[in-house]
N, C-alpha and C positions, 0 to 999 in steps of 0.2 A: 666258538670253536672248542675242540677238545683240548683240555689243558692238562688233565691227568688221568692215567689209567692204572689202577691198582688191582693186582691179581694175587690171589691166595689159594694155593692147593688146587690148581687146575691142570689136569693132565700131568705134564712133567714139571711144571712150574711150582715151586714151594712158595716163593715170595718175590714179587716183582713190582716195582713202582716206576712208571714212565711219566716224565713231564715233557710236554710239547710246547715249543716256542712259536711265536708268530710266524706265518709263512708256511711253506710246504715241508712236510717231514717225510722222509723216505726210509723204509726198513728193508734192508737187503740181507741176503745170505743164501747159502746153498741149500738144496733140498734137505729137509729134515732139521733145519736149524731152529724151527719153531715159529715161523711167520704165520702159518695157518692157525696155530694155537692162539696167538695174539688176536687174530681176526675172529675166531670162534669165541674168545673170551669177551671181546667187545660186543659181538652179536648177542651174547648171553645177557650183558648189561642193558642192551637195547630192547630186550623183550623176546628174543628168539626162543624157540622151543627148548626146554631143558632136557638134559640127558645125564643119567647117573654116571655114564662112562667118562664124563668130563672131570669128575672128581679124582684127585690124585690118589694113587694106590695107598692104602693105609690111612687115609684122612676120612673123617666123618662127614665133612662138607667142604665145598669150595665156595669162593666168593670173588665177585668182580665189581669194582666200583669205577664209574666213569664220571668225571667232573667236567662240566661244560661252562664256558663264559660266554653268555649271549647278551644281546642288547635288550634294553627294557621294553622294547615294542616287539620282541620276537614272538612269533605265533605260539611257540610252546608255552610262554608265560600266560597268555590268554586261555590256552587249553587247560593249564593247571588250575587257573583261578576258577574257571567254569566247573572244574571237578573238585573244588574246595581243597586244593593242595597248595601249600605255602610255596611261593616262587621268589622269595626275597633272596638276593645274592646269587651265587652260582647254582646251576642246576645239577644236582647230584643224583645219578641213577645207580642203584645198587641191587644186585641179584645174588641170592644164596642158593646154591645147588647142593642138596644132601645126597648121600651115598645110596639112600633108598629111593631116589627118584623124585622126591618132592622138591619144590622151589618156593622161595619167598621173594617178593619184589618190593622195593622201597624207592620213593622219590623224595629227596630232601629229608631222608630219615622218617618219612611217613609211609606206613604200610599201604600198598596199593595192589590191585589185581594185575596179573600178567598182561591182561589185555590193555589196560591203561598204560603200563610201562611201555608196551610195544607201540602204542599210538604216540606217546611222548618221544620215544626213541626215533620213530619215523619222521618226526618234525625236526630232529636234530642232526641226523646222519643219513646219508645215502651211500649204499654199498654197491659198487659195480665190479662185477668180475665174471670170469668165464662160466662159472657155475652158480652164480648168485642171481636172485631176482633183481631186476633193474627198475629202479623207482621211476625212470623216465617213461616206462611203458605201463606203469600202474595207472589205470583209468581214474582212480580216486585222486590222484595228484595233478591231473591235467588242468583242472579248472584253476587251481592255484598257480600253476605255471603260466597259464595264459594271462591271468591277472597281473602277475609280476611283469611278464613281457610287455604288456600293454599299458603299464604303469597305472593300473586300476586297483592297487591294494587298498588305498584309502576309501575308494568308492565302494569296493567289495565289503569292507568293514562297515561302511554306512548302511549298506543294504542289509547286511547281517544284523546290525543293530535295529534297523527298522522292522525287519522280520521278527526279531525277538520281541520288540514292542508290540507288534501286531498279535503275535501268539499269546502274549500276556493279556492283552485287551480282549482277545477271543475267549480265553479262559475266564476272565472277569465277567464277560457277558453271560457265559454259560452259568457261572456261579450266581449271578443276579437273577437269571431266569429261574434257576432252581429255587432260590429264596422266594421269588414272587409266586411260583407254583405252590410252595409250602404255605405261604401266607394265604393264598386263595383257598387251599384245602382247609386251613384253620378257620378261615372266615365261613366256609360252608358248614363246617362242624358247629361252630358257635351259633350260626343262624338256625340250624336244625334244632340244636338244644334249646334255643330261645323260643322256637315255635312250640316245642313239646311242653315247656314250662308254661307257656301261655294257655295251652289247652288244659293243663292241669289246674290252673288258677289257684296257686298256693296263697294261703292266707297267713297273717301274722300268728305265731303261736300254734300253727297247725301240726307242726312236727311233734311238739310236746303232747298235744292233744291225741294224736295218733299213737304215740308211744304209750300214753296212759290207757288208751282203749285196747291196745294190744295186750298190755299187762292184765287188764280185766278179763279179756277173752281167754287168756291162758289160764287164769284162775277159774273161770267158769268151766272151762274144759276139764280141769282137774277135779272140780266138785262134781261135774257130770259123771266122771269115771267113778268117783266114790259112791255116788248115788246108784249108779248101775250095778255096782258090786253089792251094795246093800240090798237092792231089789232082787238080785240073783240069789242072795242068801236067804231072803224071806220067801221068795216064790219059786225058786229053782227046785231041782230034783232033791236037794239036801235040805229043803225048807223044814223047820221044826213046827210050822203052824198046824199041820194035820195032827201031829201027836198031841199038841197042846189042846186042840179042839176035842180030841178023844178024851183027854184027861178031864177037860171041863165037863163033858157030858156025864162022866163017871161021878164027878164030884157033885154035880147038880142032882143026880139021883139020890144022893146021900145027904143032901143039904137039909131035907125036912127032918132028918133025925137029929141033927145038932145045928139048928139055924144060927144060934149065937156065935158058933165058931166058923161056919162055912159061908154065911150069907155075904159078908163083905168081900172075902177072896173070889167068890164066885162072880160077883158083880164087877170087880176090878178086872179079872181075867177076861170076862165077856167083853168089856169095853175095849181092852187092849186087842182082842182078836178082831173086833169090829173095825177098829181103826187101821189094822194091818191090811 
């Protein structure tokens, strides 16, 4: 049951705290006395759509807190536990409405969405009035009403638990199938890798041997480049061999005049040109 309703800065109300005793409570008063404001305030705490016009003129925000004393097996407690909201003690619904139109919702001082607050409020209070939605005609509540009427609440809870267990098992099966498929793909990969290694026929120390061979080949490639450059220098367009050959012929013509001086240089230069 609703035990306390606290209102701060809502419409014309500055501060109001109402405590309700066991049994039926009746609020009476003439038109304009504020009965609708109390009902609108309670609706706000139960998750109704917020409205900046609800905030008292001059206030930055309004706030409504509704405290409910419910049994330990009340459906709202199961609902809160399923949504990881603490349900120890009384159920306290609180809604803050700011003057700029924003709202914040709390259940047992834990921030929640407006939708979750509305669902929790729907499990706690039914509002019937001339211009209000009637919970009795809400299709979503029919099954619960039938279960209560037929005394099937415990059976329905058992079915819900069984369905939850079934869904958990179903998810576990899907996860196991995913893991089996992953293991199968891994096995295919390892099998393929093993077959490739078998075709390569690796030997002990082969990696070091191939690394050394690669190093030798790199050195040979570098030496080949140097030799090619040397060959181009000696035989290319800028080769000095033709000039040296011309000089040799000129010296040879004069070698007879001073053989003691030119014989050895002519012989050495001739051998060098022959070897080039």
